[in-house]
N, C-alpha and C positions, 0 to 999 in steps of 0.2 A: 310581634317582635319584642314585646316587653321582656319576656323571659330571656331572650338572647342578650338584651341590653344589660341584664343583671348577672350574666354569666361571668365568673371570675371574681365576683364580690365576696368578701369574707362572710362567714356565717357567725351568728352570735351577737352579743351585745357589744358595747363600746370598748370593753376590756378584753374581748376575745381576739386573738390573732391567729392567722393561718399557720401552716407548717410546711416544711420542705423535707420530703423523704428522699433518702439516697441509698441505693443498693450497689454493692460492689459485685460485679459479675465474675464468673469463673475465669474468664479470659483477661481479667484485670480492668476492663472497662467499667464505666459507671452509668447507672440509670437514675433519673431524678423525676419527681412529680410533686406538685403542690397539693396539699390537703386542707380541709377546713374551709373550702370555697363553695359557693353556689355553682350549680351547673345547669345549663338550659336543656341539655339532652337533644338539641336539634342537629340532626345529621345532614340537613340541607343548608343551614344558614350559619353554622358555627364550625370553623376549621378545627378547633381544639376538641370539641365533643365528637365531631365526625370521625376524626382519626382514632380516638379511643374506642368508640363503638365499633367501627369497621374492623379494627385490629382484633378486638374480642370476637367478633363474628367470624373472622378468618381463622382464629384459633379453634373455634367450635367446628368449623368446616374441616380443618385438619384432623380433629379428633374423630369426626364422623367418617372421613375417608379411611383413617387408620383402622377403625372398628370394622368397616365393611370389608376391607382387604384381609384383615385377620380371620374373618369367618368365611373367606373364600368367595366373597362377592365381587362386584365391580361397580365403579362409579363413572358417570359420563357428564361432560360439560355440554349443555344444550343451549344454544343461543337463538333467539327469535327477534326479528326486527321488522320494521314496516317501511314502505316508501314514504318519503316526506318531502315537503316543498317549503320554500321560504315563507309562503303565506299561511302555513298551518299554525293554528293556535297551540300553545302548550297545554292549556286546560282551563277549566272554570276556576274562578276565585273561590275562596272559602265561603263567602256569603252566597254565591251562586250555587255551590254544591249543597249547602244546607237548605236553601230554598227548593232546589230540585228534589232532594230527599223528602222534604215535607210534602211537596205536591204529589210525589209518587205514593207516599203513605196515605194521603187523602184519597187518591184514586183507588187504592186497594179498599179503603173503607167504603167508598161508594159502590164498588163491585159487590161487597158483602151485603150492603143495604139493598141493592137491586135484587140479589139472589133471594133475599128474605121478604121482598115486597114492601120494604119500608120507603117512606117518602124521601126524595132527594131533591135538593134545590138545583134544578137544571140550569138556571142562568149562572149561578155561582160555579157550577161544575164546568160549564162551557168556558168561562173566563179563566179558570185554573188550567184547563187543558191547553188553551192558547198560550198562557204564560209558560207552562211546562215545555211545550214544543219550542218556544223561543229560546229557552235556556238550553235545551238539548242541542239546538242548532249551533250553539257556540261551544260545544264540547270539543276538546282538542286531543292531541296525541296521547297525553297521559291518561285522560279519561277513557279513551278507546283501548289503550294498552290494558287497563284493568279489566275491562269488559272482555277483551279477547283472551287474556290469560285464564279468566274464569271459565270460558268456553273450552279452552284446551284441557283443563283439569276437571271436567265434569262430563256426564253422559255415559251411556252404556258401553261405548267403545273404549273410553278411558278406563272403565272398570275392568273390562276384559284385558286391556293392555297391562294393567297393573298386576294381573295374575301371571304374566309371562315371565320367563327366565328366573323361575324360583320365587317370583313375587317382588313387587316394588316395595323396598324397605321404607322409602320416603323420598322427599325432594326438598331442596333448599333453593332459594331464589334471591337475586339482587337485581335492582333496576338501575340502569345507567342513563344519565341524561347529559347531552352536550348541545351546544348551539353553534352552528357553523354556516357556511355559505349557502347551504340548502335548507336552512331552517333547523327546527328542533329535531334532534336524533334521540329518540327514546326507545330503548330496547331491553330485553330480558336476558340475563344469564342464569341458567338453572342447573342444579346438580341433581341428577337422577341416580338413585342407588338401588341396585338389584341384588338379590340373594345369590344368584349364580354368576360365575365368571364367564362372560360372553364377550364377543368382539363388538367393536364399534360399528362395523359394517352390518352385522345382524340386527342390532338395536336400531340403527338408522333406517334400514330398509323397512322395518315394521313400525315400531313405536314412534320413532322420530318423524317419519313421513306422515303418519296419521295425525300426530300432534300438530305438525305444520299445516296440514289440511284444515283442521279445525280453526287454527289461528288465522289463516287467510280468509276463510269463509266469514268468520266473526268480524274481521276488519272490513270486508266488503259490505257487510250489513250496515256499517257505520260510515261508509263512503271512503274508506281507505283501502290499501292494497299491499301485497307483499310479493317480492320477486322470487320466482322458482330458484334462480341461481344464487341470489344473495340474501334471501329472506330467512334462511335457517342454516345452522351448522351443528353437527354433533361429533364429539371426539372423546376418546377414553381419557379419564383423568387419572394421573399417576401420582403416587406419593413421591416427595422429593422436589428438587429444583424444577420450577416450571409447573407445579401442580396447581389445582384450582384454588386451594387456599392461598398459595403464594401469589397467584394472579389477583385474587380479591384484595390481598394486602397491598400490592403495588397499585391497584386501581384506586383503593381507598386513599392512599397518599397522593395520587395523581389528581383525583377528583377534588380533594380538599386543599390542593396546593395554591392558595390564594396569592402567594408571592410571585408565582410564575404566570404572568398575564398574557403569554404568547399563545397559549393553547397547545393542542397536540398537532401532530404532523398533518392531519387532515384539516386543520384550521378550526376545529371545534373548541368552544370555550366551555369550561366546566361551570357548575353552579357557583363555586367560590370565586372564580375569575369574573363571572357576571356581577357578583356582589361587589367585588373589588372595583370593577369598572363603575358601578353605580356610586360608590363612595367617592371615587376620584372625580367623576364628572357631574354628580348630582342628577344623573338621568335615571328615572325610574324604568326598570326593565320588566318584561313580561314575567320574568322569574319571580320578582318580588310580589307580583299580583297572583300568579297562578302556580308557583312552584314552592317557594319557601313556606314553611309552616305546614306543608302537606305531608301526610304519611303515604308511602307506597301502598299498593293494594293489599300487601300482606300486613301482618301486625306491626312490623317494624322494619326499617331499612336493613338490608342484609340479614334478615332473620331466617330462622329455620321454619319451613312450612311443611307440614306433614300430618297425616291422619293419626289421631290418638297419641301423638308425641312418640311414635314408635322409634323413629330414627334417633331422637334425643336419648331415649332409654337405652338403645343399642350402644351408644357412645358414652353412656353414664354421665350425661351432661346435666341431668336434673331438669327442673322447670326452666323453660326458655326465659331469660331475663329480659326485661324491657330496656329500651335505650336509656331511660331515666335511671333505672337501677344500675346499669353498667357505669354510667359516668359518675354516679355517687359513690362507687366503690373506691376506697383509698387503698392503693397498693401497699402491701406489707413491706416495710423498709428496714434495713439493717440499723439505721440511725435516722431519727426524724428531728429536724431543727424546729423548735417553736419560735416563731417570729413575733416579736413584740408589736403591738398595734402601731406605735410610732415608726417602727421599722417598715411595716407594710405600707403605711401612708407615704413614707419617703420613696419606697420602691415603686409605688403606683404613680408617682408624679412624672416619671420619665420611662426610660427603657430598663429600669432597674430589675423588674421582675424577670424579664427575658435574660438579662446579663447574669444574674445570680443563678438562674436555671442552667445556662450554658456553662458557667464555671463549675457547678456541681457535677455536670455530666462529663466534662473534659478533665477536671482536676480532682474530683471527689470531695470528700469532707474537708480535707486539709485546705484545699483551695477555697471552699465556701467559707470556712472559718476565717481565713486570712482576709478575704475580700470584705466580709462583714466588719471585721475588727479595724481594718484600715479606714473604714468610713464611719467608725464609732456607732455601729448599728446594733441594737439589743437583740439577743436570742438566747434560747436555752436548748438543752439536748435531751432527747428521749430515745432509748435503744430498746431492742427486744427484751433486754434483761430488766428493764424498769425505767422509771422516770426520775430524773434529778431536777429539782426546782431551780428556778432562775438564780436564787441566792447562792446555790452550791457552785456556781460557775463564775465567781468573782475573778478568778484568774484568767478566764477567757473573755469575760464581758468587758467591753469598753464603755464606760458611762458617758 
């Protein structure tokens, strides 16, 4: 959690200050963002980074869907879930996962040694197998989800299904986690993109049903199960209001809404709500041990997952950026205010950072100027046309 603790701290030496960028939108509204700050890139533990990453991923999904529809294809939202109970664990801790992976690697090495007739320490091997079995017995919903999704997207049947309906252009996936009256609810939302324009009924009857079958069998191998009635859902994703990208954007803001501690209508608490509860009560939750700091089974939360980056190339997205790369991107601004170090220190002592941000978004640059000057806070201005040093703004600067 050290990198999360450093999130929002300024970059550079003692004389370097962050910036506040402001954009005036076509409808007259304003958008603002701070720059020159460290970012943790944690989509599970940091509401600031989580919203930025999820919004960017949603934009990518919108571009993918647009490209698929423009070439006459079709996209489908596919949801998979599992039965869960209050006693189910969320998943192994980071230490347990690393130890499990090491023990599995050693097991593979022993198998190679046995095949080649090399000597193996049988006593040490037996001890490691006992330890590995004990760790796997503690695997939870999230660990099982990763295993089951790998089973869904592998095998000869998956290869055959990928060739249907003109061919599977690719898929994208997001993992959603809530904690409610019935325990951890961990499930997958996936976007399936096909080259042909086909109906949801046709895709569900074939590809969807077979994917769910592999999902359920994989869960059963791990001691879990999925309901025929509620374990899966497939529907056609449309561009416009209510499409998959719009859903992911709304879900991103809902999941990261730490201020709303009431949860959703089903009573489930999101990761950020669990963290807020831990801060308020000093109670360590299972999320802190088994959730935060963990990556979903794909490369990054809300990331595009596909063979040979075909779907990214189709939408001209380029190489899929990591979470860390996304949060480090400074949005190009019409005007960027350079905040002096003493200004940033003053803003950091209370709610000043949030207040200045809100002023910039509601009143634009004029409001930000006035707010800073009323408090005798130092700043300078940089626009797209160039940078003017602090000394050039003696008429605006209040010393």
